[in-house]
N, C-alpha and C positions, 0 to 999 in steps of 0.2 A: 503493499499499499504506499502510495506517496502523499506527502503532507505539504500543506501550503499555509502562510499566515498573511493576514491583511491588518493593517493598523492605520488608524486615523487619530491625529492629535493636533491640538491648538492651544487656545487661551482659555479654555474652560476645562477640557478634559481629554484623556487618552484612552482610547479603546482598541482592542485586538480581537481577531477571532482565528482559531485554528481550524482548518477544514481539510479533508481528503480528497483523493481524485475521484470520488463519486459525488462531490460537492455536498458532503454531509458535514454538519456542524460538530467539531469534536469538542471544543471548549471556548469560553469567552472570559475576557479580563478587562477591567477598567482602572484607570488611576486619574489623578489630578492633572491640573494644567502643566504643559511643557514649554509655554511662551511666557516671557517676561517674568521669569523666576530665576532662583540660583541654581547653579550646576547641582548643588547637593539636593534639592528639590526636585529637579528633573530626573536624577537617577533614582530617587525613592518613588516618584511617580511611575517611572518605567518598571520598577521592580513590582509596585503594587499591581500593575496591568499584566505583566508577562508571568508572574510566579503562578497565579491561578489558571492562567491560559494554558501554561505547559506543565502543570503539575501532573505527575504520572507519565510524562513524555519528555523527561529530560533526556537530553543526548540524541534526539531523533534527527533526521535528516530533512531539512527543509527544501524543497525542490525550488521554490521561489518565494520571496517576501515581497509583498506589495505595501508601499507605506506613502501616507501623504501627512506631511507636517511641514510648516513654514520655517521652523527652526528645530534645532537639536537632533537633526537627521543622523549625524556621525556618532553622537552619543547613544542613540537608539540602537543602531546597528551593531555597534561595539557590545553593548549590554545583552543584546540578542545572542550574538556569538558567543558569549561566555556560558550560555545555557545550551544551545543547540548548533548543529552544523547548518550553515546556510550557503546553499549552491549558488544562488543568484538573488539579486535584490533590484526591485524596480520602484523608482519614486514616481508618484503620480501627483499632479497639482490637486490642491483642494477641490477645484471646479471639477477635473475629471473624475476623480474618485466619487464625488457626489452625484455627478450625472451617470456614471456606470451603475451605482447603487440605486438611484432613484428611478430611472426609466430603462436601464439596461441597453442603452444606446452609446454609440461612439461619437455622435455628433449632436449638438445643441448649445443652447445658451443657458447658464447658471447664474442665478441672482442670489448671491450668498449674503446672509445677514446672521452673523453669529457675534462673539465678542468684537471681531472686526468685520469688514464687508468688502465686497467687490463684485464684479460682473465678468464671468468667464465665457469667452466664445471657443468652444471646443469643435475641432475638426479631426479627423483621423491624421495624425502626424503633426498638425499645427494647433496653435492656441494663442489667443489674444486676450489680454486682460485689461479692464478699465477700472479705475478706482482702487480702493484699497491701499491708500497712501500711508496709512498708519494713523494713530490717534491724534498726533501733533499737527499733521497737515490736513487730515480728514478721512475718516473711515465713515463716509455719509451714509446713512440708513443702518448703522450698526447698533448693536447694544450699547456699546460706549457712547455713541452720539445720542441716543434715546435717553440714556441715563444722564448725561451731561445736560440734555435740554430739560429734563425733569428738575434737576438741581436748580437750574437757572430760573425756571418757572416758580418754583417755591421761594426762592430768595426774592423775586420780584413781588410774590404775594406778601412776604414779610415787609417789604417796603411800600406795600400799598400801591404798586404801579403796575399791578398785573391782576388778572381775574383770580377769585377764590378757587381752590382746588383742593380735593380731598387728598392730593398727594402730600400736602403740609402735614396732615395727621399721621399719614401712612410712613412718612420718613421719621416722624417723631417717635412712632411706636417701634418700627424695625431697626432704626439706627441710633436710637436714643439721642436724637438731635433735636432740641427744642426751641433754639433761637437761631437768628441769622448769623451771628458770631459763631455759634457752635458750629454751623455748616462751614463757613469760611475757614475757621481754625482747623477743623478736622480734615477738610478736603485737601489742604496743604501739607498735612503730616506725611512723611514717607511711607507710612503703613497704609495710606489709602491708595491702594494700586489702581491701575486700570481696570482690573478685573472687578474690583470692588464697585466702581462707578457703573461699569457695564451691567453689574447685577441688579442695578435699578430699574432696568428695563422690565423686570418681572413685576415691579410696583406698577409701572405704567400701564401694562397690559391689565392688571388686576383692576386699576382705576378705571380704565376705559370701559370694562365689562360691566362696572356699575354706573356707567353714563357720565362720567366726568368729562366735560368738554376740553378742558386743558389736555388731559391724557390722551383724548381721541385725536386732537389736533397734532400732538407730538407724533403719533403713529402714522397719521396721514402724511405728514411731512417727510417722514422715513420712507414711506412708500413712494412719494414724489420723487425723492432724491434717487432711489434705486431705480425707478422708472426711467428718469432721465438719462442715467447710465445705461440701462438696458436698451433704450431707443437709439442711442448713439452705436451701440453694438449691432443693432439690427439694421442700422443704416449702412454699416460697413458690409453686410452680407445680403445684398439685394437679390441675389439670385434665388435664395429660399423664400418662397411665397407663403409657406405654412411652418414656420420655424418652431421647434420645441423651445419654450421658456420655461425652465424648472426652477422653483424656489429651493433653497437649501439654507440650513443653519437653524439654530434653536429659536431665534427671535419670531419668525413666522408662525411657530406653533401657537403662540397665545395672542397674536396680534391681527385680528380679524379686519380692524380698520385700515391697517397698513397694507394687507392683502388686496382689500376691496380697492383702495386708491391706486395701489399699483397697478392693478388689473385694468381700471379704467383708463389710466394714462397711457398704458402700452397699447390697449386695443383701440383707443381713439386713433393712433397714428398707424398701427399694424394689426388691423382687424383678422388677418389670417394667422396671427400667432396662436400657438396652442400653450396655454399657460398651465403647468403641472405642478402638482403637489407630489412629492417623491414617495416612492413606496417603502424604501428602506433607509435606515441610517447609514451615513457615509462609509463607515467601516466595512460594509458589504461589497464596496466597489472592487476591492482586490479579487473577491471571488468571481464576480461578473467578468472583470478583466480576464481571468484565468479561463473562465467558461467560454467567452467570446473568441479567446485566442485558440482554443481547441475546436472551434467551429462546431459546437454542439448543435443538434437538431432541435427545431422549435418546441416539440414536445417535451423534450428533456428540460428546456428552459422553463416551461409551464409547471413541471414536477418541482424543480428546485425552488421556484418562486412560492409554490403551495406549501412546500415543506417549510421554507423559512418564515412564512406568515404564522407559524405555529409558534414561534419564538418572539415573545413580546418585545425583548430588549433590542431586537433587530429591526423593528417596524418604526418607520417616522409617523408620529401621531400628532395632529393638532387637537386642541381643546375646544374648538368652535365647529 
C-alpha cells in the first residue's frame, strides 16, 4: 500500500491528512497557526498536527506530500522527515489547494478570505494573484481588515461620532475592554497580534446575525473589496464566459451579508460567473491533486467524494 500526506497551514491553524492509494482517509491532525509566530511555536504546532496524523505509522514511506502554506515550508518538511521517509514533496498555493478541495477542478478563480485575503486565478500550469499584500499594506476583505474596521467603529461610537452598535458591548464582554483608552492601550501592546485582531471578525458576524447595521455594513464592505479584486481577475480572463468563482477561507462561513454583496457585485459585471461554495476544507486539496494526477474515472471520483462527506472535519460548512 502507498501512502500520501496533504497539509494546509496559515495564520489560523495547520491541518494534515494521511491517505492511501485507494484514497481512503487513514488519519487527521491539526495544530495552531504557523504564520506570524515564533519558530518555537511553529515547531510545536507542526508536532501537534503531525503526531496524531502519523501515530501508528511512524517510519512509513510517503510517496508524495502536498502542502500549502505561505511560510514555514522548510520547517514543516524538515519536521516531517524526522518522522517518516518523504519520496517527493509538492508545494501548492493557497488558491490551488483550496480550488482542488472545493470543486475538484484544475482551473478557476478563488476569492480567499481568512486571516489574510487574496484572489487567485488558477490555470493548469499557471497562476495569477491579486491582493493579499499583508496587513500593513492591505489584506482587503480579510478577517484582519474586518476586525480592524470593527475596532474603529467601536472607537467612533465611544467618541459619539459614529452610529451605535452592539459591537461595543460584545468587545467589552469578550475582550474585557470597557473604554476608549482600554482599546487604544491594549491594541498597541506587542501581545495584541494580527491574529487577535482578525479574531474580531467572529464578533462582527455574530452582530450581523442579530441585525446590527454597523456589522452588516462592515461585512458588505469586505464583500465589495473582494468583488473588486475578483472582477479585475475576470477582466484578465475574457475567454471564459462561465468561469468558476469559488469562495475560500473561514470568514465566508459566518458572513452571509459579505457573500450576498460579493455575489451581487460580481454578477452585475459578469452574469455568467458560477459562484461556488467549496465542498471540502483546503487540506483535501492534496488528495484531489493526487487523484487527478492519476486520471481516475468519474465514478471513482464520486465514490471518493461520497466517502469523505462522512468525515465532518473535512467538510466546508457555512452557518447560514
